[in-house]
FIKOLZA-1660 file (N, C-alpha, C; in steps of 0.1 Angstrom, whole numbers, plus 5000, padded with zeros to 4 digits):
% residues 136
   i   px   py   pz ch aa at
   1 5082 5017 5159  A  X  N
   1 5070 5005 5158  A  X CA
   1 5058 5011 5163  A  X  C
   2 5057 5022 5172  A  X  N
   2 5043 5027 5175  A  X CA
   2 5036 5035 5166  A  X  C
   3 5045 5042 5157  A  X  N
   3 5040 5050 5147  A  X CA
   3 5032 5042 5134  A  X  C
   4 5041 5028 5133  A  X  N
   4 5033 5018 5125  A  X CA
   4 5022 5014 5128  A  X  C
   5 5021 5011 5141  A  X  N
   5 5008 5005 5148  A  X CA
   5 4996 5016 5146  A  X  C
   6 5000 5028 5148  A  X  N
   6 4990 5037 5148  A  X CA
   6 4986 5038 5134  A  X  C
   7 4995 5038 5122  A  X  N
   7 4990 5040 5108  A  X CA
   7 4980 5027 5104  A  X  C
   8 4984 5016 5110  A  X  N
   8 4975 5005 5108  A  X CA
   8 4962 5006 5113  A  X  C
   9 4961 5011 5127  A  X  N
   9 4949 5011 5133  A  X CA
   9 4941 5022 5128  A  X  C
  10 4946 5032 5123  A  X  N
  10 4938 5043 5117  A  X CA
  10 4933 5041 5104  A  X  C
  11 4942 5033 5095  A  X  N
  11 4937 5029 5084  A  X CA
  11 4925 5021 5083  A  X  C
  12 4925 5009 5093  A  X  N
  12 4913 5000 5096  A  X CA
  12 4902 5010 5102  A  X  C
  13 4905 5018 5109  A  X  N
  13 4894 5024 5114  A  X CA
  13 4885 5036 5103  A  X  C
  14 4894 5039 5095  A  X  N
  14 4887 5046 5086  A  X CA
  14 4881 5039 5075  A  X  C
  15 4885 5028 5072  A  X  N
  15 4880 5017 5062  A  X CA
  15 4864 5014 5067  A  X  C
  16 4867 5013 5081  A  X  N
  16 4854 5007 5088  A  X CA
  16 4842 5017 5089  A  X  C
  17 4847 5030 5088  A  X  N
  17 4837 5043 5091  A  X CA
  17 4832 5049 5079  A  X  C
  18 4836 5045 5069  A  X  N
  18 4835 5053 5056  A  X CA
  18 4819 5049 5052  A  X  C
  19 4813 5060 5048  A  X  N
  19 4798 5058 5043  A  X CA
  19 4789 5052 5052  A  X  C
  20 4791 5056 5065  A  X  N
  20 4781 5054 5077  A  X CA
  20 4782 5040 5082  A  X  C
  21 4793 5034 5080  A  X  N
  21 4795 5018 5086  A  X CA
  21 4801 5022 5098  A  X  C
  22 4796 5015 5108  A  X  N
  22 4800 5014 5123  A  X CA
  22 4815 5010 5125  A  X  C
  23 4821 5013 5134  A  X  N
  23 4835 5011 5137  A  X CA
  23 4838 4995 5139  A  X  C
  24 4848 4991 5130  A  X  N
  24 4850 4977 5128  A  X CA
  24 4845 4970 5118  A  X  C
  25 4836 4977 5108  A  X  N
  25 4831 4972 5099  A  X CA
  25 4836 4974 5086  A  X  C
  26 4844 4966 5077  A  X  N
  26 4848 4971 5066  A  X CA
  26 4839 4963 5055  A  X  C
  27 4838 4971 5044  A  X  N
  27 4830 4967 5033  A  X CA
  27 4836 4952 5027  A  X  C
  28 4826 4947 5021  A  X  N
  28 4829 4934 5016  A  X CA
  28 4836 4934 5003  A  X  C
  29 4832 4945 4995  A  X  N
  29 4835 4948 4980  A  X CA
  29 4840 4962 4980  A  X  C
  30 4850 4964 4970  A  X  N
  30 4857 4978 4970  A  X CA
  30 4851 4982 4954  A  X  C
  31 4856 4993 4952  A  X  N
  31 4852 4999 4940  A  X CA
  31 4864 5008 4934  A  X  C
  32 4865 5009 4918  A  X  N
  32 4878 5015 4913  A  X CA
  32 4891 5009 4916  A  X  C
  33 4890 4994 4912  A  X  N
  33 4901 4987 4914  A  X CA
  33 4908 4984 4899  A  X  C
  34 4919 4989 4895  A  X  N
  34 4925 4989 4882  A  X CA
  34 4933 4978 4883  A  X  C
  35 4945 4974 4892  A  X  N
  35 4954 4965 4893  A  X CA
  35 4950 4953 4902  A  X  C
  36 4945 4955 4912  A  X  N
  36 4943 4943 4920  A  X CA
  36 4927 4936 4915  A  X  C
  37 4925 4925 4917  A  X  N
  37 4912 4919 4911  A  X CA
  37 4899 4927 4917  A  X  C
  38 4890 4931 4907  A  X  N
  38 4877 4935 4911  A  X CA
  38 4872 4929 4924  A  X  C
  39 4873 4916 4925  A  X  N
  39 4865 4910 4937  A  X CA
  39 4877 4907 4948  A  X  C
  40 4885 4915 4950  A  X  N
  40 4897 4911 4961  A  X CA
  40 4888 4912 4973  A  X  C
  41 4891 4903 4982  A  X  N
  41 4884 4904 4994  A  X CA
  41 4890 4915 5006  A  X  C
  42 4883 4917 5015  A  X  N
  42 4890 4928 5024  A  X CA
  42 4903 4920 5032  A  X  C
  43 4899 4906 5034  A  X  N
  43 4910 4901 5041  A  X CA
  43 4924 4900 5031  A  X  C
  44 4923 4904 5020  A  X  N
  44 4934 4907 5010  A  X CA
  44 4939 4918 5009  A  X  C
  45 4930 4928 5008  A  X  N
  45 4929 4942 5003  A  X CA
  45 4937 4952 5016  A  X  C
  46 4931 4947 5026  A  X  N
  46 4936 4955 5037  A  X CA
  46 4952 4952 5042  A  X  C
  47 4955 4940 5041  A  X  N
  47 4972 4938 5045  A  X CA
  47 4981 4945 5033  A  X  C
  48 4975 4944 5021  A  X  N
  48 4983 4951 5011  A  X CA
  48 4984 4967 5013  A  X  C
  49 4975 4973 5018  A  X  N
  49 4974 4987 5019  A  X CA
  49 4981 4989 5030  A  X  C
  50 4981 4982 5039  A  X  N
  50 4991 4984 5053  A  X CA
  50 5003 4981 5049  A  X  C
  51 5010 4973 5041  A  X  N
  51 5021 4970 5036  A  X CA
  51 5026 4982 5028  A  X  C
  52 5017 4990 5020  A  X  N
  52 5023 5003 5014  A  X CA
  52 5027 5014 5024  A  X  C
  53 5018 5013 5034  A  X  N
  53 5020 5025 5043  A  X CA
  53 5035 5022 5051  A  X  C
  54 5038 5009 5053  A  X  N
  54 5048 5006 5062  A  X CA
  54 5062 5006 5051  A  X  C
  55 5060 5000 5039  A  X  N
  55 5071 5000 5031  A  X CA
  55 5076 5016 5027  A  X  C
  56 5066 5024 5024  A  X  N
  56 5067 5038 5020  A  X CA
  56 5069 5047 5033  A  X  C
  57 5065 5043 5044  A  X  N
  57 5065 5051 5055  A  X CA
  57 5055 5064 5051  A  X  C
  58 5044 5061 5049  A  X  N
  58 5033 5071 5042  A  X CA
  58 5020 5067 5052  A  X  C
  59 5012 5077 5051  A  X  N
  59 4999 5075 5055  A  X CA
  59 4987 5074 5045  A  X  C
  60 4976 5071 5046  A  X  N
  60 4966 5070 5038  A  X CA
  60 4965 5081 5027  A  X  C
  61 4965 5094 5032  A  X  N
  61 4964 5106 5023  A  X CA
  61 4973 5108 5011  A  X  C
  62 4983 5100 5013  A  X  N
  62 4993 5102 5003  A  X CA
  62 4987 5097 4989  A  X  C
  63 4978 5089 4989  A  X  N
  63 4971 5082 4978  A  X CA
  63 4957 5085 4978  A  X  C
  64 4951 5088 4989  A  X  N
  64 4936 5088 4987  A  X CA
  64 4930 5100 4994  A  X  C
  65 4922 5107 4990  A  X  N
  65 4915 5120 4988  A  X CA
  65 4910 5119 5005  A  X  C
  66 4915 5130 5012  A  X  N
  66 4912 5132 5028  A  X CA
  66 4920 5137 5034  A  X  C
  67 4919 5144 5044  A  X  N
  67 4931 5151 5055  A  X CA
  67 4924 5145 5069  A  X  C
  68 4939 5148 5074  A  X  N
  68 4937 5146 5088  A  X CA
  68 4937 5131 5094  A  X  C
  69 4934 5128 5107  A  X  N
  69 4935 5114 5110  A  X CA
  69 4918 5107 5110  A  X  C
  70 4909 5116 5106  A  X  N
  70 4897 5108 5106  A  X CA
  70 4892 5104 5091  A  X  C
  71 4897 5090 5092  A  X  N
  71 4896 5084 5078  A  X CA
  71 4883 5083 5074  A  X  C
  72 4872 5084 5082  A  X  N
  72 4857 5081 5079  A  X CA
  72 4853 5091 5067  A  X  C
  73 4862 5104 5066  A  X  N
  73 4859 5114 5056  A  X CA
  73 4867 5112 5043  A  X  C
  74 4873 5105 5045  A  X  N
  74 4882 5099 5030  A  X CA
  74 4871 5092 5019  A  X  C
  75 4879 5097 5007  A  X  N
  75 4870 5093 4994  A  X CA
  75 4881 5081 4988  A  X  C
  76 4881 5068 4993  A  X  N
  76 4892 5060 4990  A  X CA
  76 4890 5055 4976  A  X  C
  77 4880 5056 4968  A  X  N
  77 4877 5055 4952  A  X CA
  77 4884 5064 4945  A  X  C
  78 4883 5075 4949  A  X  N
  78 4887 5089 4940  A  X CA
  78 4904 5087 4934  A  X  C
  79 4903 5093 4923  A  X  N
  79 4916 5092 4915  A  X CA
  79 4921 5103 4915  A  X  C
  80 4919 5114 4923  A  X  N
  80 4924 5126 4923  A  X CA
  80 4938 5130 4929  A  X  C
  81 4944 5121 4936  A  X  N
  81 4955 5120 4940  A  X CA
  81 4966 5114 4928  A  X  C
  82 4977 5122 4925  A  X  N
  82 4985 5116 4913  A  X CA
  82 4993 5105 4920  A  X  C
  83 4995 5105 4933  A  X  N
  83 5004 5095 4939  A  X CA
  83 4993 5080 4937  A  X  C
  84 4983 5082 4937  A  X  N
  84 4974 5068 4936  A  X CA
  84 4978 5062 4922  A  X  C
  85 4978 5072 4912  A  X  N
  85 4980 5066 4897  A  X CA
  85 4996 5059 4896  A  X  C
  86 5004 5067 4903  A  X  N
  86 5018 5062 4904  A  X CA
  86 5021 5049 4911  A  X  C
  87 5012 5047 4923  A  X  N
  87 5012 5033 4931  A  X CA
  87 5007 5023 4920  A  X  C
  88 4996 5025 4913  A  X  N
  88 4991 5015 4902  A  X CA
  88 5004 5012 4893  A  X  C
  89 5010 5022 4888  A  X  N
  89 5021 5020 4877  A  X CA
  89 5029 5010 4884  A  X  C
  90 5035 5014 4897  A  X  N
  90 5046 5006 4904  A  X CA
  90 5042 4992 4909  A  X  C
  91 5029 4991 4911  A  X  N
  91 5023 4976 4913  A  X CA
  91 5023 4967 4899  A  X  C
  92 5021 4975 4889  A  X  N
  92 5022 4969 4874  A  X CA
  92 5037 4965 4872  A  X  C
  93 5045 4973 4877  A  X  N
  93 5061 4972 4872  A  X CA
  93 5065 4962 4883  A  X  C
  94 5063 4958 4894  A  X  N
  94 5064 4949 4902  A  X CA
  94 5061 4935 4896  A  X  C
  95 5051 4935 4893  A  X  N
  95 5045 4923 4890  A  X CA
  95 5051 4918 4875  A  X  C
  96 5054 4928 4866  A  X  N
  96 5062 4923 4856  A  X CA
  96 5077 4918 4859  A  X  C
  97 5084 4928 4867  A  X  N
  97 5098 4921 4872  A  X CA
  97 5097 4908 4879  A  X  C
  98 5089 4905 4888  A  X  N
  98 5087 4892 4893  A  X CA
  98 5084 4883 4884  A  X  C
  99 5072 4883 4876  A  X  N
  99 5069 4875 4869  A  X CA
  99 5079 4871 4855  A  X  C
 100 5083 4882 4849  A  X  N
 100 5091 4881 4836  A  X CA
 100 5104 4881 4838  A  X  C
 101 5109 4889 4846  A  X  N
 101 5124 4890 4846  A  X CA
 101 5131 4882 4859  A  X  C
 102 5125 4880 4867  A  X  N
 102 5130 4873 4880  A  X CA
 102 5126 4858 4878  A  X  C
 103 5116 4852 4870  A  X  N
 103 5110 4840 4871  A  X CA
 103 5120 4828 4871  A  X  C
 104 5130 4829 4868  A  X  N
 104 5142 4819 4867  A  X CA
 104 5150 4821 4875  A  X  C
 105 5152 4831 4884  A  X  N
 105 5161 4837 4895  A  X CA
 105 5158 4829 4907  A  X  C
 106 5168 4823 4913  A  X  N
 106 5166 4816 4928  A  X CA
 106 5159 4803 4927  A  X  C
 107 5153 4801 4941  A  X  N
 107 5146 4790 4942  A  X CA
 107 5132 4793 4937  A  X  C
 108 5125 4785 4932  A  X  N
 108 5112 4787 4929  A  X CA
 108 5103 4791 4943  A  X  C
 109 5096 4801 4944  A  X  N
 109 5088 4803 4955  A  X CA
 109 5075 4814 4954  A  X  C
 110 5067 4812 4962  A  X  N
 110 5053 4819 4960  A  X CA
 110 5055 4835 4963  A  X  C
 111 5067 4837 4972  A  X  N
 111 5068 4849 4977  A  X CA
 111 5074 4859 4965  A  X  C
 112 5070 4870 4966  A  X  N
 112 5076 4880 4955  A  X CA
 112 5091 4881 4959  A  X  C
 113 5098 4884 4948  A  X  N
 113 5113 4884 4951  A  X CA
 113 5116 4900 4951  A  X  C
 114 5108 4909 4946  A  X  N
 114 5110 4923 4947  A  X CA
 114 5097 4929 4952  A  X  C
 115 5097 4937 4960  A  X  N
 115 5087 4944 4969  A  X CA
 115 5087 4958 4969  A  X  C
 116 5079 4965 4972  A  X  N
 116 5081 4980 4974  A  X CA
 116 5092 4985 4983  A  X  C
 117 5092 4977 4994  A  X  N
 117 5104 4979 5002  A  X CA
 117 5118 4978 4996  A  X  C
 118 5120 4969 4985  A  X  N
 118 5132 4967 4980  A  X CA
 118 5137 4980 4977  A  X  C
 119 5131 4989 4972  A  X  N
 119 5137 5001 4964  A  X CA
 119 5135 5012 4975  A  X  C
 120 5122 5013 4980  A  X  N
 120 5118 5026 4988  A  X CA
 120 5122 5026 5004  A  X  C
 121 5127 5013 5008  A  X  N
 121 5133 5011 5022  A  X CA
 121 5128 5023 5032  A  X  C
 122 5115 5021 5033  A  X  N
 122 5106 5032 5042  A  X CA
 122 5105 5045 5039  A  X  C
 123 5109 5048 5029  A  X  N
 123 5110 5061 5022  A  X CA
 123 5099 5064 5012  A  X  C
 124 5094 5075 5009  A  X  N
 124 5085 5079 5000  A  X CA
 124 5092 5078 4986  A  X  C
 125 5103 5084 4985  A  X  N
 125 5109 5081 4971  A  X CA
 125 5119 5070 4971  A  X  C
 126 5121 5065 4962  A  X  N
 126 5130 5053 4961  A  X CA
 126 5144 5057 4962  A  X  C
 127 5150 5050 4972  A  X  N
 127 5166 5053 4975  A  X CA
 127 5175 5050 4961  A  X  C
 128 5182 5058 4956  A  X  N
 128 5189 5054 4945  A  X CA
 128 5204 5056 4949  A  X  C
 129 5208 5059 4961  A  X  N
 129 5221 5057 4966  A  X CA
 129 5223 5049 4979  A  X  C
 130 5230 5038 4979  A  X  N
 130 5233 5032 4991  A  X CA
 130 5234 5040 5004  A  X  C
 131 5226 5036 5014  A  X  N
 131 5229 5045 5026  A  X CA
 131 5241 5044 5033  A  X  C
 132 5246 5055 5039  A  X  N
 132 5261 5056 5045  A  X CA
 132 5261 5043 5056  A  X  C
 133 5273 5039 5054  A  X  N
 133 5278 5029 5068  A  X CA
 133 5282 5034 5077  A  X  C
 134 5281 5029 5090  A  X  N
 134 5288 5035 5101  A  X CA
 134 5298 5027 5104  A  X  C
 135 5305 5029 5113  A  X  N
 135 5317 5021 5118  A  X CA
 135 5330 5026 5115  A  X  C
 136 5340 5021 5114  A  X  N
 136 5352 5025 5111  A  X CA
 136 5363 5015 5111  A  X  C
% end
């Protein structure tokens, strides 16, 4: 749990200090958005990014250009990391699964039925085999 809190705080600190912004200040608008709405608010975008980190047990540099813990040096809009393109494809796939294939399954709800965690379960690569069960 401590690691998750650290990831979240590092992400927020990094966003707030990019391009000379003072700590705690996150931009109102973001650039190079392909799947999320171009006018997405920071109140919407930041929790989405946090959830990616938690669901896949990753850090920002998995998808964004930058090294180490100093997120103020990151180029969040760059497309140079292949995993960022993969994330966009996966987001598009999730939308299709939830909107098209699962629209009539279960009780209608605003919450997604399939999320990143559904397959990744806290791992970078989706788990394709059920985890071993303990006990006996």
